[in-house]
N, C-alpha and C positions, 0 to 999 in steps of 0.2 A: 582199668579196662572200660568201664562205662563212660568215662570222660572221653576216651579215644573214640568210642562209638559215636558219641555225639558230634565229634569233629568231622566224622565221615558222612554226616547226613547230606543227602543230595536233594536239593530243592527242585522239584519237578515243575517245569514251566506250565504244564497243563496235564491234569489227571482226573479221571472219572472215579468217584468214590461213593460209597454209601454215606448217607447223611443222618446224623443224630443231633437233635436240638437239645440244648441245656436250659435249665431254669435257675436263674439267679446264681449261676456258676460261670466263670470264665477260666478257660485253661490256657496257659501260656507255653510257648516253646521252651524245651529243656526243663520242663517241670513234670512231676509225677503226681497224679491225683486219683484217689479212689472215689468211685461214685456208685450209688445204688440206683439201678435202672428198673423201672416198673412198667413203662409203656410198651405195648406189644410191638409197635412199629420200631422202636429203638432196639428192642431185643432182637428182632429179625434183622435189622441193619448190622448189629454186632455179629450175629451168627454168619451173615453173608461175608462180612469183613474177614472173619477167621477162615472161611472156606475158600474164597476166590480172590481176595485182594491183599494177600500177604499181611493180614492183621491191620491194614491201614483203614482209617475211617476219618471222615470230616466232621468236626465238632463246631457248632456255632450256637450262640446264645440267643434266646428269645427276648424281644423287647418287652413283652407282657407275660410274666410268669404264669398267670392264671389261665392262659389259653391252652386247652387240651389238644387242639388240632391247629397248630399255627400255619398261617398262610405265608407266602413269600414276603409280603409286606411286614409281617410280624418278626422277621429275622434281621439281625445286623448283617452288614455287607461283608464283614471280615470275621473269619474264624481261624481254626487251627487244624492242620493235618496232623493226626495223632496215630499212635500205635497202641494196640491192645496188648498189655503185658501179661495180664492174668484175669481169669474169669472164674467166679465161684457162685454156684446156684444155691440159694438159701431155702429152707423148708417152707417159708411163708409165700413162696412164689416169686420173690424179687431176686435180682441178680446183682452181685457186687462185682464191679469191673475196675481194674487198675489200668489207667490210661497214662501214656507218656506223650507230651506235646512235642512235635517235631519242628514245624515251621508255620509261619503265617501264610494264609491263603484267602483269596476272595473267591466267591462263587459266581458263575456266569448267570446273569439275568436272562440272556437270550436262550440259554439251554434250559434255565428254570429248574424246577424240582420235578423230576419224573418218577412216577410210581412204577416199580418193577416187580414182577411176580417173584416171589410169593408175598408181595405187600410190604416193600420197604422202599424208601425214597433214595434217589441218586442225584448228585450234582456234579457239575464240571468245575473243578477247583483250579485256580491259577496261583501258583506260588509267588510270594512277595519277599524280596530280599532287600537289605539295606547294608551299607558299609559301616561296620562297627569298629571304629578306631579310637584309641585313647589319646586325645589331645591333652595338652597341659591343663586346660580348663576342665576337661572331663576327669582327669586324674584327681584334681582338687575336689570335684564333686563326689568322686568315688570315695575319697578319704572321709569326707563329711558324712556320707551315708553309712560307712562302716562304723564310725564313731557313734552315731545315733543308734545304730543297730545293736551295739554293745549295751547301751542304756535300755533299749527295748527288751533285750533278752533278760535283763535283771527283773523287770516287772512282769514279764510274760513267760511263764514257765513252760509253755507249749513248744518253744523252740529248743530242739535237742542240741547238745554241744556239737555233734557231727554235722548237723544242718548248718549251724553257725560257721563252722570251719569251712564247709563247702562254699558258702556264700562269700565269706571273706577272701577266699582264694581267687575269686573272679576279678579281672583287671580291665574289662571293657564295659562301657556304660550300658550297652544294650543287653548283654547277658546278665549283668548284675540286676538290672531292672526286672527282667523276665523271671529271675530266680527269687526276687524279693516280693513281688506283687502277690503271689498265691498265699503268702503267710500273713498278709495284712487283713484286719477286720474292717472292711470298707465296703460300701454298696457296689453291687456288680456293675452299675452304670459307670462308676469311676474306673473300675478295672477294665471295662470294655474300651473306655477312652484311652487308657494307657496301651492296650493291645493295638489299637488303631493308629497310634502315633508312629509315623515312619522314622522320625529322627531319633536315634538311640539316646543322644544326650538329653533332648527334651523329655524323652520317656523316663529317663532316670530322675530328672527334676520333678516330674509328676509323682514318681514313686517316693521321692524324698519328702515332698510336701505331705503326702498321705501318711508316711511313716511318722512324721512329727505330730500330725493330728491324732494318730492312733496312740502315740505315747501320752499325749495330753489327756485323751479320753480314758485311757487305761488307768492313769494315775488318779484321775477324778473318781473313777469307778471304785477303786480300792478305798479311797477316803470315805465315800458314801457307804460302802459295805461295813467299814469299821464303825462309822457313826451309828448306823442302824443296829448293829450288833450290841453296841454299848447301851442304846436306848432300850432294846429288848431285855437286856440284863437288868437295867434299872427298873423297868416295869414289873419284871418278875419279882424283884426284891420288894417293891412297894406293895404288890399284891400279897406277898407272904407276910409283910408287917401288918397290913390291914386285917388279914385273917387272924393274926395273933391278937390284935386289939379287940376284934369282935369276940374272940374266945374269952379274953380276960373280962370284958364287960359282961358277958353272959354269966361267967362264974361269979362275978361280984353282984349281979342283979341290977345293974345300972343301964342307962341308955335306952333299952327297949321299954323299960317301965315308964320313963319320962315320955317316950314317944306314944305309949298307950294312953297316958293321961291327956296329951294334946289331942289325940284322935277322939277321945271321949268328949272333950270340949267342943271340937268341930261338930260332932254328932248332935250335941245339945243346941249349938248355934243353928244348925240346919233345921231342927224341929221348931225353933222359935221364929224363923224367918218366913215371910210370905213369898214363896217362889212358885213359878209355874210347875206343873206336874213333871214335865220332861226334864227340867233343870234339877228338881228335887230327886228324881229317880237316878239321874246321871251322877249327881253328887254323892248320894248314898252308896252307889255302886263303887265309886272311886275310893270312898272312905273304907269300905269293906276290903278293897284290894290292898290298901295301905296296911291294914292289920295283918295281912298275910306275907309281908315282905320285911326284911331287915331295914332299920331306919338309916343305916350307913350306906345303903345302895344309892346309886345315882338316880335310878328311876323313882325312888321314894321322894326325892326332892322335887322332881318334875311334877309328879302327881299332886304333891302337897301344894305347890304353887298354883296348880290348876284349880284345886278345890278352894283355895283362898280367893281366887278371882271370882268364882261362881258365887261364893258367900258374900263378897263385898260389893257386888253390883246392885243398883237400885231397881230390881226387876219391876216392882209394883209400887215404888215410893213416889207418890205424886205430890208436888208442891201446890198448895192452894193458890189460885189465880185471882188477882184483883179484876173485877168486872165493872168498875165505876168509870163510865165513859167520860164524864166531865173531868174527873181527876186525871185520867190517862191523857186527855187532850191538853190539859194544863201542863203536864210533865213534858209532853212532846213539844209544845210551844216554848217552854222554858229552855229546852236544850237546843232547839233548832229554829231558825227563822226561815220562812218559805217552806219548800219541800212539801207542798200541799197534797200531791197525789200519794206519796208513800204514807203520810199521816192518815189520809182518808182510808187507805186500804187496811191499815192496822186497826183503826176504829171500827171498820166494817167487820173485821174478824172478831173483835171483842163483842160487838153487838150480836153476832150470830151465836157466840158461845153463851150469851145470857139467855137465849131462846131454846137451845138444844142442850141435852145432857152431854153429848159426846160429839166432837167434830175432829176430823183428821187434821193434823197440823199442816198449815199451808207451807209452800216452798216459794219464797220470794227471791228474786234476783235483782239487786240494785245495781244498775249499770250507769256509769258516769265517769268523767275524768278524775284524776287524782285531786284530793283535797276538797271535795264537795260534801263530805260528811257521811259517807256510806257506812263505815264501821261504827262511828259514833251514833248514828241513827239506830243501828241494831242494839247498842247498849241502852239507848233511851227506850226502845221497845220493851226490853227486859225490865227496866225500872217501872215503866208504865203498867206492865202486867203483873209486877210483883214476883217475877221469876228469877232464877239464877241465870247468869249469862256465861256462855262458853264460847270461846273464839279459838279457832285453829287456822293457821295460814297454810294454804295449799300452793303457794308460789314456789316453783322449782321442785315440787314433789314428783318423783319418777317411779317410785316403787308402789305397786298395787297393794303390798302388804301394809303400807301406811294407812290404808282405809279398811281392808279386810282382815289384817292381822297375819301372823305367821302360823304355819301349822306346827303342832307340838312336837313333830319329829325333829325340828331344827333346834340346835343349841341356842339358848337365850331367847326362845320364842316369846312373843308378847301379843296381846290383842291389838287391833288397830286403834287409831287415834280417837275414833268415835266412842268406842267402849271405854278406853282409858279416861276420856273426859267425863263420861257419865259416872264412873267410879269416883272421880275427884269431887264432883258437885253433889253426889249422893241423892239426886232426884232424877226421875225419868221423863220430866217434861220441861227442860230448860229452853231458853232461847239460844239456839245454836247458830253461830255465825261462821260460815265457811268462807274465809277471806281469800281474795285473789284466785277465784276459781278458773279464771281465764289463763293463768300462767302455769298450769300443770304441764308436765312433759311426759314423753313416752320413751322407754328403752327396753332392753332385753328382760327387765324385771316385771314387765306388764304395763298396762294402761290404767292409771288411777282414775281417769275420767270415766272409763267403762265400769269400774267398781262403784263409782258414785251413782250410777244409774239406779241401782237397787236402793241406795240410801235415800235418794230424792224422789222416788216414785211412790206416791201415796197408796198405790195399789199393791206394792210389794214390801214397803219398809216395815209393815207390821210383823214380818217374819224375816228380819235381816239375819244373814248367816255370816258370822265371823269365823275365820279359819281356825283361830285358836280355841274359841269356846266350843265350836262344832254344835251349837244349839241355836234355835231360832230366838232372836231378841226383838222386842217390839219397840220400834222407833217412831211409830205413828203419832205419839203424843208430843213429840218435839216440834217446836216452831223453828224451822230451818230458814235462815236468811243467808243468801250467798251474795258476794260482791264481785264485781268485775269492772275493768276499765273499758273493754270492748267485747263485742259478741262474736266477731268473726273467728276467733281462736277457740271458741267453745263448740264442741261437736254438736251437730243438729239434734241427735236423740237426747242429749243432756239438756239442751235448751227447751225441748218439748216438755220436759218434766217440771219446768219452773215458770212462774209468772213473772214476766219481765217488766220492771218498773224503771224507767229512765230518769236519771237525775241530771238535768242539763247544768251547764255552768251558771253561776250566779250573775245577775245583772249588776251594773255599777251601783244602782240605788240599793240593791239587796246587800251588796258587800259593805256599803257605807253603814247600813243599818246593823249588820252583823258586827262590824268593827266597833260601833258605838255601844250596842247593848250586850254583846257577848265577849268580844275580845278584850276590850278596854278594861272592864272590871277584873277579868282573869289576869291580865298582864300586870295591873297595878298590885294585886295581891302577890303575884309571883315575884315581883321585884321589890317588895317591901315599901311600896309607895301608896299614897292615898290621893283622893281627888283634890285635896288641898295642896298637893305637891306639883301636879301637872294636869294638863287637859289638852285634847286635840280639837281643833276647829273642824267644821265640816269641809272647808276648803283644803285643809291639810290632809284629811283622810282621802279625799278625791284625788289630790295630787299624788299621794303614794300609790293609789290604785292605778292611776293612768300612766304615770311616768316611772314607777319603780317596781311594778309587778306586771306580769302578763300571764295569767293563769285562769283556770275555770273555777277553782276553789279559793280558799282564803289562807292557805298555809304560808305562802310567801308574804302576804299582807301582814300576818301575825309576826313573822320574823322581822320585817322592816319596822313595824311598830315596837317590837321588843328591843330592837337596836336603839331606837330613840329613848325608850325607857331606861336602858342601861346607862346611857350618857347622862340622863337626868339624875339617875341614882348616884352616879359618881359625883355629880355636882353637889348633890345633897350631902354626901359624906364629907366632901372636901370643904364646903362652904357653910354647911348647916342648912336647916330648913328655912326657907324665905317666908316673908309675910304674905306674899302673893304667889299663887301657883304659876308654874312655867306654862305659858299658853303657846302651844305649838301651832303656828299658823302656816298658811300655804307658802309664804315667802321664806319661812325658817326651815322648811323641809330640806332644801339643798345643803344647809349648814350642818344638819345632822347626818344626812345620808349621802352627801356628795352629789356628783353630776348625775343627772337623770339617766336611767338605763334604757328606757324605751320612749317611743313617741307614739301618739295616737293620731289617727287620721282627722284632718280638718279639710274643709272645702277649699277649692281653688279661689284665689283672690279675684280673678277675672274670668269671664267667659271666653273660651278659645275654640276655634274650629278643631275638630279631631280629638278633643279631650272630653271624655264623659266620666261621670262618677257612678260607680256601681256599689252594691252592698254585698258583703260576704259574711258567712258564718264560720266561726272557728270554735274550738273547744274553750278558748279563753273569752268568747263573746263575739259580738259583731264588730266588723271593721269596714271602713271606707276603702273601696277598691277603684283606683284610677285606671282608666284604659286610654292609651295614647295611640293615635294612628298618624302615620306620616306617608305622604305621596312623593314619588320620585319618578323621573322619566325611566322607562324600562320596557319590558316585554311581557308583562302580565304576571310576574312572579309575586307570590304572597309569602311573607316571612312572619312567623309568630314567635315571639320571645317573651321571657319573663318567668321561666321554669314552670310552665303550665302543664297540668296533667292531661291525660287523654280526653277527658270529658270536656275541659275548657277548650282544647284544641279543636275538637269536633264542633263545639258551639261557635268558635271563630269561623270555621269553614262554612257552617250553616248560615251565619250572618252575612258572609261575603256572597254566598249564593243568593240569599234573599235580595241583597242590594242589586246584584246583576239582573235578577229577574224583574226588578222594578225600574230598570234604567229608563224605559220609555216614559213612565210616570214622573221620573225626576228630571226629564228633559235631556238625558244623556244619550250619546250615540250608542247604538247596539254593540259596537266594537271598542268602546272607550277603554276597556281594561287592557287592550293589547299595547297601549302606549305608556302604561305606567307600571311601576312596581309599588306594592303596598306593604308597609311594615306595621304590624300590630304588636304593641309592647305593653306589658303590665309591669309597672315599676316594682322595686324590691325583688330583683331577680334571684337573690339568694334564698328567698322564702318560697317553698313549694306551694302552688295554688291549684286547686281543682274543685269541681263541683258544677252542677247543672243550674246555675242561677245567674250567669253573666251573659246570656245570649242577647238580651235586648240592649245591654250596655255596649257590647261589641258592635252590634248592628248600628246603634246610634252614632258611635264614634266614627265608624267607616263612612256612614252617610254624611255626617258633618264634615269630614275631611274632603269628600268628593265634591260637595256643594259649597264648600268654604263658608258654611253657616256655623256660628258658635253655638255650643251647647250651654244651657243655663248653668251657671256655677253654683247656684243655690238649690239645685235639683239633683236627687240621687234616684237610682232605680234598681230593681231586681226582678228577674224573671227569665225563663228559658224561651227560646224562639224555635219555631218550626220553619221548614223551607217555604211554606205558604204564608208566613208572617204571623201565625197564631202565637199568643203568649201563654205559656204553660205555668202552672203554679210551682212554687218552690217551698222550701222549709226554712225554719229559723227566722220567721218574720219578727218575732218579739226582739231578738238580739239585734237584728239588722236595723230596726227602727230606733233602738236605743243608740246605736252607733251613729245614725243620721242626726239624732237630736244632739248628741255630744259634739258632732262635727259642724254644728251651726247650719244644718241643712233646713230649708224652709218647706220644700215639697218632696214627696217621695212617690214614685210610681211603682205599684205592685200589681200582680196579676189579679184579675177579677175573682178568680177562684180562691184567692187568699184573703178575701174580705172577712171570712168567718174567723180567721186567726187574730183579728184585731181585738177580740174579746179578751185575749190573754195579755194585751199590752196595757201597762199602767195608764190611768186617765191623764196624769200630768204630762206624759209623753205625747199622747194623742192631741192634747190641747195646743201644743206648740208646733205641730206638724200638719201640713195639708196633704192628706192621703188621696192619691189619684189611682183609681182602679181602671185597668185597660184590658181589652181582649185581643187587640191586634196591634201589630208593629206600627201601622200607620198612625194610630192614636198616640203611640209613644213619641213619634217624631213631631207630631203637632204640638205636644206639650214641651218637648225637650229643646227644639231648635228655636232660636230667638227671632227669626224672620217670619213674615206672614205666610199664609197658605192660600191656594186657589183650588176650586173644585176640580177643574180639568187637569191642572198641573200641580203636583203636590207642593213643591217648593220652587219659587222663582229665584234664579241665581241673582245675587246682589251685584252691584256695579263694580265692586272692588275685587272681582275674582282674579286670581293669579293667572299669568299666561299659561301655565301648565293646565289649570282647570278649564280655562276658556276653550282650549282645543277639544275638550271632551264633550261639549254640548252641541246640540243640533243648531243649525243656523237660525231657525225661528226663535230659539231661546237665547241667542247671544245677548249679553248685557249691553245696554245703551251707555255710551260715554257721556260724561257730564262736562 
């Protein structure tokens, strides 16, 4: 009879009904669902449906279940016209209602949701129908769904046998999908999507997909429950056995007695140590707590480890410091050549310590390219002061706990690396090197650079708080030295706490001295050779430095020299030691090391128009920088190439503007630039180039090309230019002059403000160079261009000007023909 009733359902094309909204529930046609109703508006809508609408009501699901008073935008467009089968009022005020879904229906947005007295909503519902026929493809899908439903019934005991029989008797896709969906444990959004699907076969495919997913999740849920149950049974068994072991040990008088003896030893150790009052009080309290708990408990082990850490730290253990300045200077000079500023700062610190009883440890930051000796200098400082040396690398550190430690609530908690290192050296005043401080990272575990702020602040590190110790620890006696390759990646507040000492790259003469006095003895010993087996000539060392390495430090130089030592060592083993040592000369270097890897800049062979030689600074030292300018007929376009950075591109534009502003003085027509295109190029385009020191070089090359006047090939220059022609100072003068000397340059033009930097240049370099200081670009051109000058007109065009250049000059400055 119920099935026949459902067949006789009449879908009303349009009907006004009371509205009841549902939360996380979707009711389908031909399904029966009990619901607990608590909202007053819903209860009034149900009562109105029973009294005036033949028990019919319109049910629609909310998009947001948390909404207490949903608006029309909060409701889905499609719901279900349903019939109230049964109503039961419960003592707690809620109402249990049994609904039967009849057919799908949309509600009219034009009619909207109208509030009707006595306070219930009404909607205009429009019935939705679709043709539900069983095609061959639909029959195959129905059979697959019914087979999967049998598997689902085996693992889900909620499906009663009569429910299964009723579902299996359905032979159309739409009715089967509507009957199956209410029994699946799936989000209401998926059920709403199935309700809104007008195609019965597609609706059944959606139900089939959700059924398979539900089967998979239900099977997995049963496996997890079984595994958890077994684990709980195992834990109960282990607990029971542990309690039995405790009882046996207590009866036999063992375990606890041994633990008591260990605690007595800890108490004696505490009395003998020189600890701060806070640490002593904390440690005594923890030992007392240990006496009151069983030794087999997990907390006993945690507290015992904590007490061991407190007792093993060098709270007031100070290592005597050597304050002999002459001996310290000798050690520093033995280990490192040059590096005068860092050595001077170390000696100043030792001098101050000899005059005062206590000084807070300084925080030095050695900044320089790789291989210049930052870390090894820190080791030499420790040796010169007679202190222990500690080094930790911060490269790639992401966790703040690496500095501050873990809190004791975590399993396997430990103090930070600072405290761990002090425990290892057993003194509280070592030389502490924090390597690669510029390569720390940040992620969800915290910012280690922020944790270093307290470590490296002399005003705070006397009371450093480690999370594990939870006690103030004095780090002020430690001599901290940090190293970094660059400063831009170090946060500003951290830089502010350190004294920055820059270590520039070594000059060629310094590298040659290091190779001879430091590297060579070490390499001979390392390879089992002596001075009677081999030697390097000065030319060979310079050849390796110039053509086989390009670096600021000496690491690659040591590697290349070691390669030669290995080949000589093999020769000694195979042929025996010779009467004369193997003398490695400049011409023999390619035999050992192969084809040269690099080339160094040399001056041009001839003076040419449009080609000027500049000087550049790199981390590997100074370099010659050629600038080429070419003129072509055009429309005034300026092209700049050579992989130049923004600063050099702006310098090129400023130089071009300066030349145009001086066109009258050069004898050029005011509109000369409209007939030409100018191309400025800096060779070696694969090498990035940037910096504010090529302005006068660019302006000289442009002027030379326009006037067709060659630039002296034995002259190099460095300096920045303003639009008015002023020459501004630059950096790296020492390295640039060395590059000029190496490239056979005779004259060098530098800004007048850089004259003070000549004090840092070796005397033998200055002896071979003629240094010209200038303040204005006009002075640069007078020295750089090979033709003469006049007071009224800056440069007179020569007689061999190209036809292109001839058209650019005023008539009164046209060259005479010979």
